[in-house]
mmCIF file of the N, C-alpha and C atoms, coordinates in Angstrom:
data_MODEL
# 
_entry.id   MODEL 
# 
loop_
_atom_site.group_PDB 
_atom_site.id 
_atom_site.type_symbol 
_atom_site.label_atom_id 
_atom_site.label_alt_id 
_atom_site.label_comp_id 
_atom_site.label_asym_id 
_atom_site.label_entity_id 
_atom_site.label_seq_id 
_atom_site.pdbx_PDB_ins_code 
_atom_site.Cartn_x 
_atom_site.Cartn_y 
_atom_site.Cartn_z 
_atom_site.occupancy 
_atom_site.B_iso_or_equiv 
_atom_site.pdbx_formal_charge 
_atom_site.auth_seq_id 
_atom_site.auth_comp_id 
_atom_site.auth_asym_id 
_atom_site.auth_atom_id 
_atom_site.pdbx_PDB_model_num 
ATOM 1   N N  . MET A 1 1  ? 0.829  -1.188 0.000   1.00 0.00 ? 1  MET A N  1 
ATOM 2   C CA . MET A 1 1  ? 0.000  0.000  0.000   1.00 0.00 ? 1  MET A CA 1 
ATOM 3   C C  . MET A 1 1  ? 0.874  1.253  0.000   1.00 0.00 ? 1  MET A C  1 
ATOM 4   N N  . LYS A 1 2  ? 0.388  2.263  -0.663  1.00 0.00 ? 2  LYS A N  1 
ATOM 5   C CA . LYS A 1 2  ? 1.086  3.541  -0.661  1.00 0.00 ? 2  LYS A CA 1 
ATOM 6   C C  . LYS A 1 2  ? 1.195  4.037  0.786   1.00 0.00 ? 2  LYS A C  1 
ATOM 7   N N  . PRO A 1 3  ? 2.281  4.628  1.153   1.00 0.00 ? 3  PRO A N  1 
ATOM 8   C CA . PRO A 1 3  ? 3.419  5.098  0.367   1.00 0.00 ? 3  PRO A CA 1 
ATOM 9   C C  . PRO A 1 3  ? 4.561  4.100  0.207   1.00 0.00 ? 3  PRO A C  1 
ATOM 10  N N  . ASP A 1 4  ? 4.304  2.823  0.481   1.00 0.00 ? 4  ASP A N  1 
ATOM 11  C CA . ASP A 1 4  ? 5.316  1.799  0.248   1.00 0.00 ? 4  ASP A CA 1 
ATOM 12  C C  . ASP A 1 4  ? 5.637  1.782  -1.248  1.00 0.00 ? 4  ASP A C  1 
ATOM 13  N N  . PRO A 1 5  ? 6.906  1.862  -1.613  1.00 0.00 ? 5  PRO A N  1 
ATOM 14  C CA . PRO A 1 5  ? 7.256  1.933  -3.033  1.00 0.00 ? 5  PRO A CA 1 
ATOM 15  C C  . PRO A 1 5  ? 7.252  0.587  -3.754  1.00 0.00 ? 5  PRO A C  1 
ATOM 16  N N  . ALA A 1 6  ? 6.841  -0.488 -3.090  1.00 0.00 ? 6  ALA A N  1 
ATOM 17  C CA . ALA A 1 6  ? 6.933  -1.824 -3.682  1.00 0.00 ? 6  ALA A CA 1 
ATOM 18  C C  . ALA A 1 6  ? 6.226  -1.923 -5.029  1.00 0.00 ? 6  ALA A C  1 
ATOM 19  N N  . ILE A 1 7  ? 5.038  -1.357 -5.154  1.00 0.00 ? 7  ILE A N  1 
ATOM 20  C CA . ILE A 1 7  ? 4.311  -1.468 -6.428  1.00 0.00 ? 7  ILE A CA 1 
ATOM 21  C C  . ILE A 1 7  ? 5.047  -0.724 -7.537  1.00 0.00 ? 7  ILE A C  1 
ATOM 22  N N  . VAL A 1 8  ? 5.647  0.404  -7.192  1.00 0.00 ? 8  VAL A N  1 
ATOM 23  C CA . VAL A 1 8  ? 6.427  1.149  -8.192  1.00 0.00 ? 8  VAL A CA 1 
ATOM 24  C C  . VAL A 1 8  ? 7.637  0.311  -8.612  1.00 0.00 ? 8  VAL A C  1 
ATOM 25  N N  . GLU A 1 9  ? 8.294  -0.321 -7.630  1.00 0.00 ? 9  GLU A N  1 
ATOM 26  C CA . GLU A 1 9  ? 9.427  -1.195 -7.936  1.00 0.00 ? 9  GLU A CA 1 
ATOM 27  C C  . GLU A 1 9  ? 9.004  -2.321 -8.873  1.00 0.00 ? 9  GLU A C  1 
ATOM 28  N N  . ASP A 1 10 ? 7.852  -2.917 -8.605  1.00 0.00 ? 10 ASP A N  1 
ATOM 29  C CA . ASP A 1 10 ? 7.345  -3.994 -9.463  1.00 0.00 ? 10 ASP A CA 1 
ATOM 30  C C  . ASP A 1 10 ? 7.105  -3.490 -10.885 1.00 0.00 ? 10 ASP A C  1 
ATOM 31  N N  . ILE A 1 11 ? 6.500  -2.330 -11.000 1.00 0.00 ? 11 ILE A N  1 
ATOM 32  C CA . ILE A 1 11 ? 6.208  -1.768 -12.325 1.00 0.00 ? 11 ILE A CA 1 
ATOM 33  C C  . ILE A 1 11 ? 7.505  -1.469 -13.080 1.00 0.00 ? 11 ILE A C  1 
ATOM 34  N N  . LEU A 1 12 ? 8.485  -0.912 -12.382 1.00 0.00 ? 12 LEU A N  1 
ATOM 35  C CA . LEU A 1 12 ? 9.776  -0.632 -13.021 1.00 0.00 ? 12 LEU A CA 1 
ATOM 36  C C  . LEU A 1 12 ? 10.384 -1.914 -13.578 1.00 0.00 ? 12 LEU A C  1 
ATOM 37  N N  . SER A 1 13 ? 10.307 -2.964 -12.795 1.00 0.00 ? 13 SER A N  1 
ATOM 38  C CA . SER A 1 13 ? 10.871 -4.241 -13.218 1.00 0.00 ? 13 SER A CA 1 
ATOM 39  C C  . SER A 1 13 ? 10.111 -4.839 -14.400 1.00 0.00 ? 13 SER A C  1 
ATOM 40  N N  . ILE A 1 14 ? 8.797  -4.878 -14.303 1.00 0.00 ? 14 ILE A N  1 
ATOM 41  C CA . ILE A 1 14 ? 7.974  -5.456 -15.373 1.00 0.00 ? 14 ILE A CA 1 
ATOM 42  C C  . ILE A 1 14 ? 8.106  -4.664 -16.664 1.00 0.00 ? 14 ILE A C  1 
ATOM 43  N N  . ALA A 1 15 ? 8.084  -3.332 -16.542 1.00 0.00 ? 15 ALA A N  1 
ATOM 44  C CA . ALA A 1 15 ? 8.153  -2.479 -17.733 1.00 0.00 ? 15 ALA A CA 1 
ATOM 45  C C  . ALA A 1 15 ? 9.590  -2.306 -18.236 1.00 0.00 ? 15 ALA A C  1 
ATOM 46  N N  . GLN A 1 16 ? 10.539 -2.721 -17.431 1.00 0.00 ? 16 GLN A N  1 
ATOM 47  C CA . GLN A 1 16 ? 11.956 -2.593 -17.777 1.00 0.00 ? 16 GLN A CA 1 
ATOM 48  C C  . GLN A 1 16 ? 12.321 -1.149 -18.115 1.00 0.00 ? 16 GLN A C  1 
ATOM 49  N N  . VAL A 1 17 ? 11.965 -0.254 -17.196 1.00 0.00 ? 17 VAL A N  1 
ATOM 50  C CA . VAL A 1 17 ? 12.324 1.158  -17.330 1.00 0.00 ? 17 VAL A CA 1 
ATOM 51  C C  . VAL A 1 17 ? 13.123 1.588  -16.109 1.00 0.00 ? 17 VAL A C  1 
ATOM 52  N N  . SER A 1 18 ? 13.895 2.626  -16.287 1.00 0.00 ? 18 SER A N  1 
ATOM 53  C CA . SER A 1 18 ? 14.687 3.151  -15.179 1.00 0.00 ? 18 SER A CA 1 
ATOM 54  C C  . SER A 1 18 ? 13.876 4.186  -14.408 1.00 0.00 ? 18 SER A C  1 
ATOM 55  N N  . ARG A 1 19 ? 14.302 4.471  -13.206 1.00 0.00 ? 19 ARG A N  1 
ATOM 56  C CA . ARG A 1 19 ? 13.639 5.484  -12.380 1.00 0.00 ? 19 ARG A CA 1 
ATOM 57  C C  . ARG A 1 19 ? 13.612 6.841  -13.080 1.00 0.00 ? 19 ARG A C  1 
ATOM 58  N N  . GLU A 1 20 ? 14.663 7.130  -13.813 1.00 0.00 ? 20 GLU A N  1 
ATOM 59  C CA . GLU A 1 20 ? 14.771 8.413  -14.503 1.00 0.00 ? 20 GLU A CA 1 
ATOM 60  C C  . GLU A 1 20 ? 13.723 8.588  -15.597 1.00 0.00 ? 20 GLU A C  1 
ATOM 61  N N  . GLU A 1 21 ? 13.125 7.501  -16.037 1.00 0.00 ? 21 GLU A N  1 
ATOM 62  C CA . GLU A 1 21 ? 12.111 7.549  -17.088 1.00 0.00 ? 21 GLU A CA 1 
ATOM 63  C C  . GLU A 1 21 ? 10.689 7.691  -16.543 1.00 0.00 ? 21 GLU A C  1 
ATOM 64  N N  . VAL A 1 22 ? 10.550 7.708  -15.226 1.00 0.00 ? 22 VAL A N  1 
ATOM 65  C CA . VAL A 1 22 ? 9.227  7.656  -14.598 1.00 0.00 ? 22 VAL A CA 1 
ATOM 66  C C  . VAL A 1 22 ? 8.782  9.031  -14.104 1.00 0.00 ? 22 VAL A C  1 
ATOM 67  N N  . LEU A 1 23 ? 7.543  9.352  -14.375 1.00 0.00 ? 23 LEU A N  1 
ATOM 68  C CA . LEU A 1 23 ? 6.877  10.506 -13.798 1.00 0.00 ? 23 LEU A CA 1 
ATOM 69  C C  . LEU A 1 23 ? 5.674  9.976  -13.028 1.00 0.00 ? 23 LEU A C  1 
ATOM 70  N N  . TYR A 1 24 ? 5.731  10.065 -11.716 1.00 0.00 ? 24 TYR A N  1 
ATOM 71  C CA . TYR A 1 24 ? 4.645  9.587  -10.858 1.00 0.00 ? 24 TYR A CA 1 
ATOM 72  C C  . TYR A 1 24 ? 3.693  10.749 -10.645 1.00 0.00 ? 24 TYR A C  1 
ATOM 73  N N  . VAL A 1 25 ? 2.489  10.605 -11.142 1.00 0.00 ? 25 VAL A N  1 
ATOM 74  C CA . VAL A 1 25 ? 1.486  11.664 -11.072 1.00 0.00 ? 25 VAL A CA 1 
ATOM 75  C C  . VAL A 1 25 ? 0.442  11.288 -10.030 1.00 0.00 ? 25 VAL A C  1 
ATOM 76  N N  . GLY A 1 26 ? 0.185  12.233 -9.106  1.00 0.00 ? 26 GLY A N  1 
ATOM 77  C CA . GLY A 1 26 ? -0.799 11.941 -8.074  1.00 0.00 ? 26 GLY A CA 1 
ATOM 78  C C  . GLY A 1 26 ? -1.441 13.197 -7.531  1.00 0.00 ? 26 GLY A C  1 
ATOM 79  N N  . ASP A 1 27 ? -2.496 12.991 -6.747  1.00 0.00 ? 27 ASP A N  1 
ATOM 80  C CA . ASP A 1 27 ? -3.269 14.131 -6.252  1.00 0.00 ? 27 ASP A CA 1 
ATOM 81  C C  . ASP A 1 27 ? -3.263 14.246 -4.739  1.00 0.00 ? 27 ASP A C  1 
ATOM 82  N N  . SER A 1 28 ? -2.357 13.538 -4.071  1.00 0.00 ? 28 SER A N  1 
ATOM 83  C CA . SER A 1 28 ? -2.355 13.576 -2.605  1.00 0.00 ? 28 SER A CA 1 
ATOM 84  C C  . SER A 1 28 ? -0.939 13.536 -2.050  1.00 0.00 ? 28 SER A C  1 
ATOM 85  N N  . GLY A 1 29 ? -0.840 13.865 -0.789  1.00 0.00 ? 29 GLY A N  1 
ATOM 86  C CA . GLY A 1 29 ? 0.441  13.769 -0.110  1.00 0.00 ? 29 GLY A CA 1 
ATOM 87  C C  . GLY A 1 29 ? 0.963  12.343 -0.089  1.00 0.00 ? 29 GLY A C  1 
ATOM 88  N N  . VAL A 1 30 ? 0.068  11.374 0.044   1.00 0.00 ? 30 VAL A N  1 
ATOM 89  C CA . VAL A 1 30 ? 0.481  9.968  0.031   1.00 0.00 ? 30 VAL A CA 1 
ATOM 90  C C  . VAL A 1 30 ? 1.107  9.620  -1.322  1.00 0.00 ? 30 VAL A C  1 
ATOM 91  N N  . ASP A 1 31 ? 0.528  10.134 -2.392  1.00 0.00 ? 31 ASP A N  1 
ATOM 92  C CA . ASP A 1 31 ? 1.116  9.903  -3.718  1.00 0.00 ? 31 ASP A CA 1 
ATOM 93  C C  . ASP A 1 31 ? 2.513  10.517 -3.816  1.00 0.00 ? 31 ASP A C  1 
ATOM 94  N N  . MET A 1 32 ? 2.662  11.732 -3.286  1.00 0.00 ? 32 MET A N  1 
ATOM 95  C CA . MET A 1 32 ? 3.965  12.391 -3.339  1.00 0.00 ? 32 MET A CA 1 
ATOM 96  C C  . MET A 1 32 ? 4.980  11.625 -2.495  1.00 0.00 ? 32 MET A C  1 
ATOM 97  N N  . GLN A 1 33 ? 4.562  11.124 -1.353  1.00 0.00 ? 33 GLN A N  1 
ATOM 98  C CA . GLN A 1 33 ? 5.462  10.343 -0.502  1.00 0.00 ? 33 GLN A CA 1 
ATOM 99  C C  . GLN A 1 33 ? 5.841  9.036  -1.184  1.00 0.00 ? 33 GLN A C  1 
ATOM 100 N N  . THR A 1 34 ? 4.908  8.429  -1.907  1.00 0.00 ? 34 THR A N  1 
ATOM 101 C CA . THR A 1 34 ? 5.205  7.204  -2.647  1.00 0.00 ? 34 THR A CA 1 
ATOM 102 C C  . THR A 1 34 ? 6.282  7.470  -3.686  1.00 0.00 ? 34 THR A C  1 
ATOM 103 N N  . ALA A 1 35 ? 6.150  8.566  -4.421  1.00 0.00 ? 35 ALA A N  1 
ATOM 104 C CA . ALA A 1 35 ? 7.164  8.919  -5.428  1.00 0.00 ? 35 ALA A CA 1 
ATOM 105 C C  . ALA A 1 35 ? 8.524  9.151  -4.776  1.00 0.00 ? 35 ALA A C  1 
ATOM 106 N N  . ILE A 1 36 ? 8.518  9.846  -3.649  1.00 0.00 ? 36 ILE A N  1 
ATOM 107 C CA . ILE A 1 36 ? 9.773  10.090 -2.927  1.00 0.00 ? 36 ILE A CA 1 
ATOM 108 C C  . ILE A 1 36 ? 10.387 8.766  -2.485  1.00 0.00 ? 36 ILE A C  1 
ATOM 109 N N  . ASN A 1 37 ? 9.581  7.902  -1.893  1.00 0.00 ? 37 ASN A N  1 
ATOM 110 C CA . ASN A 1 37 ? 10.077 6.612  -1.423  1.00 0.00 ? 37 ASN A CA 1 
ATOM 111 C C  . ASN A 1 37 ? 10.608 5.747  -2.559  1.00 0.00 ? 37 ASN A C  1 
ATOM 112 N N  . ALA A 1 38 ? 9.995  5.865  -3.738  1.00 0.00 ? 38 ALA A N  1 
ATOM 113 C CA . ALA A 1 38 ? 10.425 5.085  -4.904  1.00 0.00 ? 38 ALA A CA 1 
ATOM 114 C C  . ALA A 1 38 ? 11.582 5.754  -5.653  1.00 0.00 ? 38 ALA A C  1 
ATOM 115 N N  . ARG A 1 39 ? 11.906 6.984  -5.237  1.00 0.00 ? 39 ARG A N  1 
ATOM 116 C CA . ARG A 1 39 ? 12.999 7.748  -5.862  1.00 0.00 ? 39 ARG A CA 1 
ATOM 117 C C  . ARG A 1 39 ? 12.743 7.986  -7.356  1.00 0.00 ? 39 ARG A C  1 
ATOM 118 N N  . VAL A 1 40 ? 11.490 8.386  -7.656  1.00 0.00 ? 40 VAL A N  1 
ATOM 119 C CA . VAL A 1 40 ? 11.114 8.761  -9.017  1.00 0.00 ? 40 VAL A CA 1 
ATOM 120 C C  . VAL A 1 40 ? 10.624 10.208 -9.009  1.00 0.00 ? 40 VAL A C  1 
ATOM 121 N N  . THR A 1 41 ? 10.520 10.810 -10.170 1.00 0.00 ? 41 THR A N  1 
ATOM 122 C CA . THR A 1 41 ? 10.055 12.192 -10.296 1.00 0.00 ? 41 THR A CA 1 
ATOM 123 C C  . THR A 1 41 ? 8.582  12.280 -9.926  1.00 0.00 ? 41 THR A C  1 
ATOM 124 N N  . ALA A 1 42 ? 8.273  13.247 -9.068  1.00 0.00 ? 42 ALA A N  1 
ATOM 125 C CA . ALA A 1 42 ? 6.899  13.413 -8.576  1.00 0.00 ? 42 ALA A CA 1 
ATOM 126 C C  . ALA A 1 42 ? 6.225  14.612 -9.222  1.00 0.00 ? 42 ALA A C  1 
ATOM 127 N N  . CYS A 1 43 ? 4.959  14.417 -9.598  1.00 0.00 ? 43 CYS A N  1 
ATOM 128 C CA . CYS A 1 43 ? 4.144  15.494 -10.150 1.00 0.00 ? 43 CYS A CA 1 
ATOM 129 C C  . CYS A 1 43 ? 2.796  15.486 -9.440  1.00 0.00 ? 43 CYS A C  1 
ATOM 130 N N  . GLY A 1 44 ? 2.532  16.541 -8.689  1.00 0.00 ? 44 GLY A N  1 
ATOM 131 C CA . GLY A 1 44 ? 1.257  16.676 -8.025  1.00 0.00 ? 44 GLY A CA 1 
ATOM 132 C C  . GLY A 1 44 ? 0.261  17.384 -8.923  1.00 0.00 ? 44 GLY A C  1 
ATOM 133 N N  . VAL A 1 45 ? -0.983 16.927 -8.870  1.00 0.00 ? 45 VAL A N  1 
ATOM 134 C CA . VAL A 1 45 ? -2.044 17.561 -9.651  1.00 0.00 ? 45 VAL A CA 1 
ATOM 135 C C  . VAL A 1 45 ? -3.075 18.158 -8.700  1.00 0.00 ? 45 VAL A C  1 
ATOM 136 N N  . THR A 1 46 ? -3.517 19.369 -9.012  1.00 0.00 ? 46 THR A N  1 
ATOM 137 C CA . THR A 1 46 ? -4.378 20.111 -8.093  1.00 0.00 ? 46 THR A CA 1 
ATOM 138 C C  . THR A 1 46 ? -5.864 19.833 -8.271  1.00 0.00 ? 46 THR A C  1 
ATOM 139 N N  . TRP A 1 47 ? -6.241 19.028 -9.229  1.00 0.00 ? 47 TRP A N  1 
ATOM 140 C CA . TRP A 1 47 ? -7.668 18.802 -9.471  1.00 0.00 ? 47 TRP A CA 1 
ATOM 141 C C  . TRP A 1 47 ? -8.185 17.533 -8.766  1.00 0.00 ? 47 TRP A C  1 
ATOM 142 N N  . GLY A 1 48 ? -7.431 17.015 -7.829  1.00 0.00 ? 48 GLY A N  1 
ATOM 143 C CA . GLY A 1 48 ? -7.844 15.798 -7.136  1.00 0.00 ? 48 GLY A CA 1 
ATOM 144 C C  . GLY A 1 48 ? -8.609 16.071 -5.858  1.00 0.00 ? 48 GLY A C  1 
ATOM 145 N N  . PHE A 1 49 ? -8.415 15.190 -4.904  1.00 0.00 ? 49 PHE A N  1 
ATOM 146 C CA . PHE A 1 49 ? -9.188 15.222 -3.672  1.00 0.00 ? 49 PHE A CA 1 
ATOM 147 C C  . PHE A 1 49 ? -8.559 16.032 -2.554  1.00 0.00 ? 49 PHE A C  1 
ATOM 148 N N  . ARG A 1 50 ? -7.314 16.445 -2.715  1.00 0.00 ? 50 ARG A N  1 
ATOM 149 C CA . ARG A 1 50 ? -6.611 17.148 -1.648  1.00 0.00 ? 50 ARG A CA 1 
ATOM 150 C C  . ARG A 1 50 ? -6.240 18.551 -2.116  1.00 0.00 ? 50 ARG A C  1 
ATOM 151 N N  . PRO A 1 51 ? -6.030 19.461 -1.175  1.00 0.00 ? 51 PRO A N  1 
ATOM 152 C CA . PRO A 1 51 ? -5.662 20.831 -1.559  1.00 0.00 ? 51 PRO A CA 1 
ATOM 153 C C  . PRO A 1 51 ? -4.199 20.924 -2.005  1.00 0.00 ? 51 PRO A C  1 
ATOM 154 N N  . ARG A 1 52 ? -3.919 21.942 -2.780  1.00 0.00 ? 52 ARG A N  1 
ATOM 155 C CA . ARG A 1 52 ? -2.564 22.194 -3.278  1.00 0.00 ? 52 ARG A CA 1 
ATOM 156 C C  . ARG A 1 52 ? -1.560 22.246 -2.123  1.00 0.00 ? 52 ARG A C  1 
ATOM 157 N N  . THR A 1 53 ? -1.970 22.827 -1.002  1.00 0.00 ? 53 THR A N  1 
ATOM 158 C CA . THR A 1 53 ? -1.057 22.965 0.131   1.00 0.00 ? 53 THR A CA 1 
ATOM 159 C C  . THR A 1 53 ? -0.544 21.616 0.618   1.00 0.00 ? 53 THR A C  1 
ATOM 160 N N  . GLU A 1 54 ? -1.373 20.585 0.544   1.00 0.00 ? 54 GLU A N  1 
ATOM 161 C CA . GLU A 1 54 ? -0.915 19.247 0.942   1.00 0.00 ? 54 GLU A CA 1 
ATOM 162 C C  . GLU A 1 54 ? 0.182  18.762 0.000   1.00 0.00 ? 54 GLU A C  1 
ATOM 163 N N  . LEU A 1 55 ? 0.019  18.991 -1.280  1.00 0.00 ? 55 LEU A N  1 
ATOM 164 C CA . LEU A 1 55 ? 1.049  18.605 -2.241  1.00 0.00 ? 55 LEU A CA 1 
ATOM 165 C C  . LEU A 1 55 ? 2.343  19.365 -1.969  1.00 0.00 ? 55 LEU A C  1 
ATOM 166 N N  . GLU A 1 56 ? 2.224  20.653 -1.737  1.00 0.00 ? 56 GLU A N  1 
ATOM 167 C CA . GLU A 1 56 ? 3.393  21.515 -1.534  1.00 0.00 ? 56 GLU A CA 1 
ATOM 168 C C  . GLU A 1 56 ? 4.228  21.083 -0.335  1.00 0.00 ? 56 GLU A C  1 
ATOM 169 N N  . GLU A 1 57 ? 3.605  20.506 0.668   1.00 0.00 ? 57 GLU A N  1 
ATOM 170 C CA . GLU A 1 57 ? 4.330  20.049 1.854   1.00 0.00 ? 57 GLU A CA 1 
ATOM 171 C C  . GLU A 1 57 ? 5.403  19.019 1.514   1.00 0.00 ? 57 GLU A C  1 
ATOM 172 N N  . PHE A 1 58 ? 5.232  18.305 0.421   1.00 0.00 ? 58 PHE A N  1 
ATOM 173 C CA . PHE A 1 58 ? 6.158  17.250 0.030   1.00 0.00 ? 58 PHE A CA 1 
ATOM 174 C C  . PHE A 1 58 ? 7.185  17.696 -1.010  1.00 0.00 ? 58 PHE A C  1 
ATOM 175 N N  . HIS A 1 59 ? 7.084  18.922 -1.454  1.00 0.00 ? 59 HIS A N  1 
ATOM 176 C CA . HIS A 1 59 ? 8.042  19.492 -2.416  1.00 0.00 ? 59 HIS A CA 1 
ATOM 177 C C  . HIS A 1 59 ? 8.241  18.600 -3.645  1.00 0.00 ? 59 HIS A C  1 
ATOM 178 N N  . PRO A 1 60 ? 7.134  18.272 -4.329  1.00 0.00 ? 60 PRO A N  1 
ATOM 179 C CA . PRO A 1 60 ? 7.300  17.454 -5.542  1.00 0.00 ? 60 PRO A CA 1 
ATOM 180 C C  . PRO A 1 60 ? 8.076  18.228 -6.602  1.00 0.00 ? 60 PRO A C  1 
ATOM 181 N N  . ASP A 1 61 ? 8.585  17.505 -7.560  1.00 0.00 ? 61 ASP A N  1 
ATOM 182 C CA . ASP A 1 61 ? 9.339  18.132 -8.646  1.00 0.00 ? 61 ASP A CA 1 
ATOM 183 C C  . ASP A 1 61 ? 8.465  19.093 -9.439  1.00 0.00 ? 61 ASP A C  1 
ATOM 184 N N  . TYR A 1 62 ? 7.188  18.760 -9.560  1.00 0.00 ? 62 TYR A N  1 
ATOM 185 C CA . TYR A 1 62 ? 6.241  19.582 -10.319 1.00 0.00 ? 62 TYR A CA 1 
ATOM 186 C C  . TYR A 1 62 ? 4.888  19.575 -9.611  1.00 0.00 ? 62 TYR A C  1 
ATOM 187 N N  . ILE A 1 63 ? 4.162  20.670 -9.762  1.00 0.00 ? 63 ILE A N  1 
ATOM 188 C CA . ILE A 1 63 ? 2.742  20.732 -9.406  1.00 0.00 ? 63 ILE A CA 1 
ATOM 189 C C  . ILE A 1 63 ? 2.051  21.392 -10.587 1.00 0.00 ? 63 ILE A C  1 
ATOM 190 N N  . VAL A 1 64 ? 1.008  20.753 -11.091 1.00 0.00 ? 64 VAL A N  1 
ATOM 191 C CA . VAL A 1 64 ? 0.303  21.285 -12.254 1.00 0.00 ? 64 VAL A CA 1 
ATOM 192 C C  . VAL A 1 64 ? -1.179 21.470 -11.941 1.00 0.00 ? 64 VAL A C  1 
ATOM 193 N N  . ASP A 1 65 ? -1.776 22.426 -12.642 1.00 0.00 ? 65 ASP A N  1 
ATOM 194 C CA . ASP A 1 65 ? -3.185 22.744 -12.441 1.00 0.00 ? 65 ASP A CA 1 
ATOM 195 C C  . ASP A 1 65 ? -4.097 22.178 -13.522 1.00 0.00 ? 65 ASP A C  1 
ATOM 196 N N  . LYS A 1 66 ? -3.516 21.792 -14.651 1.00 0.00 ? 66 LYS A N  1 
ATOM 197 C CA . LYS A 1 66 ? -4.311 21.257 -15.763 1.00 0.00 ? 66 LYS A CA 1 
ATOM 198 C C  . LYS A 1 66 ? -3.575 20.056 -16.354 1.00 0.00 ? 66 LYS A C  1 
ATOM 199 N N  . ALA A 1 67 ? -4.326 19.101 -16.851 1.00 0.00 ? 67 ALA A N  1 
ATOM 200 C CA . ALA A 1 67 ? -3.728 17.895 -17.423 1.00 0.00 ? 67 ALA A CA 1 
ATOM 201 C C  . ALA A 1 67 ? -2.738 18.232 -18.535 1.00 0.00 ? 67 ALA A C  1 
ATOM 202 N N  . GLU A 1 68 ? -3.083 19.215 -19.337 1.00 0.00 ? 68 GLU A N  1 
ATOM 203 C CA . GLU A 1 68 ? -2.188 19.551 -20.458 1.00 0.00 ? 68 GLU A CA 1 
ATOM 204 C C  . GLU A 1 68 ? -0.846 20.123 -19.995 1.00 0.00 ? 68 GLU A C  1 
ATOM 205 N N  . ASP A 1 69 ? -0.756 20.534 -18.731 1.00 0.00 ? 69 ASP A N  1 
ATOM 206 C CA . ASP A 1 69 ? 0.515  21.019 -18.194 1.00 0.00 ? 69 ASP A CA 1 
ATOM 207 C C  . ASP A 1 69 ? 1.523  19.888 -17.986 1.00 0.00 ? 69 ASP A C  1 
ATOM 208 N N  . ILE A 1 70 ? 1.053  18.651 -18.015 1.00 0.00 ? 70 ILE A N  1 
ATOM 209 C CA . ILE A 1 70 ? 1.954  17.504 -17.882 1.00 0.00 ? 70 ILE A CA 1 
ATOM 210 C C  . ILE A 1 70 ? 2.710  17.252 -19.185 1.00 0.00 ? 70 ILE A C  1 
ATOM 211 N N  . TYR A 1 71 ? 2.112  17.582 -20.295 1.00 0.00 ? 71 TYR A N  1 
ATOM 212 C CA . TYR A 1 71 ? 2.700  17.299 -21.598 1.00 0.00 ? 71 TYR A CA 1 
ATOM 213 C C  . TYR A 1 71 ? 4.143  17.809 -21.748 1.00 0.00 ? 71 TYR A C  1 
ATOM 214 N N  . PRO A 1 72 ? 4.425  19.075 -21.427 1.00 0.00 ? 72 PRO A N  1 
ATOM 215 C CA . PRO A 1 72 ? 5.810  19.525 -21.572 1.00 0.00 ? 72 PRO A CA 1 
ATOM 216 C C  . PRO A 1 72 ? 6.767  18.823 -20.606 1.00 0.00 ? 72 PRO A C  1 
ATOM 217 N N  . ILE A 1 73 ? 6.268  18.381 -19.475 1.00 0.00 ? 73 ILE A N  1 
ATOM 218 C CA . ILE A 1 73 ? 7.121  17.687 -18.508 1.00 0.00 ? 73 ILE A CA 1 
ATOM 219 C C  . ILE A 1 73 ? 7.573  16.354 -19.069 1.00 0.00 ? 73 ILE A C  1 
ATOM 220 N N  . ILE A 1 74 ? 6.667  15.609 -19.651 1.00 0.00 ? 74 ILE A N  1 
ATOM 221 C CA . ILE A 1 74 ? 7.043  14.274 -20.158 1.00 0.00 ? 74 ILE A CA 1 
ATOM 222 C C  . ILE A 1 74 ? 7.926  14.378 -21.383 1.00 0.00 ? 74 ILE A C  1 
ATOM 223 N N  . HIS A 1 75 ? 7.921  15.520 -22.049 1.00 0.00 ? 75 HIS A N  1 
ATOM 224 C CA . HIS A 1 75 ? 8.810  15.685 -23.183 1.00 0.00 ? 75 HIS A CA 1 
ATOM 225 C C  . HIS A 1 75 ? 10.187 16.181 -22.783 1.00 0.00 ? 75 HIS A C  1 
ATOM 226 N N  . ILE A 1 76 ? 10.320 16.610 -21.532 1.00 0.00 ? 76 ILE A N  1 
ATOM 227 C CA . ILE A 1 76 ? 11.630 16.991 -21.012 1.00 0.00 ? 76 ILE A CA 1 
ATOM 228 C C  . ILE A 1 76 ? 12.405 15.738 -20.644 1.00 0.00 ? 76 ILE A C  1 
ATOM 229 N N  . LYS A 1 77 ? 11.720 14.757 -20.134 1.00 0.00 ? 77 LYS A N  1 
ATOM 230 C CA . LYS A 1 77 ? 12.349 13.573 -19.558 1.00 0.00 ? 77 LYS A CA 1 
ATOM 231 C C  . LYS A 1 77 ? 13.074 12.766 -20.564 1.00 0.00 ? 77 LYS A C  1 
# 
């Protein structure tokens, strides 16, 4: 269960991708903590169930307000 990074580790292994290729997108502090624990890039989204301030507490790499704001991030990676 989140924030345990085990599921992320499993996905990395199955998909055969490196941590540097992953953008973990979530709408809660638990999601941000999961990304931190898995040592992958974290992107908080403000349209979920938690307030922006909760996301900010975890200092994710990115916080976006609209889905289309993710597009330039994934093209940077």
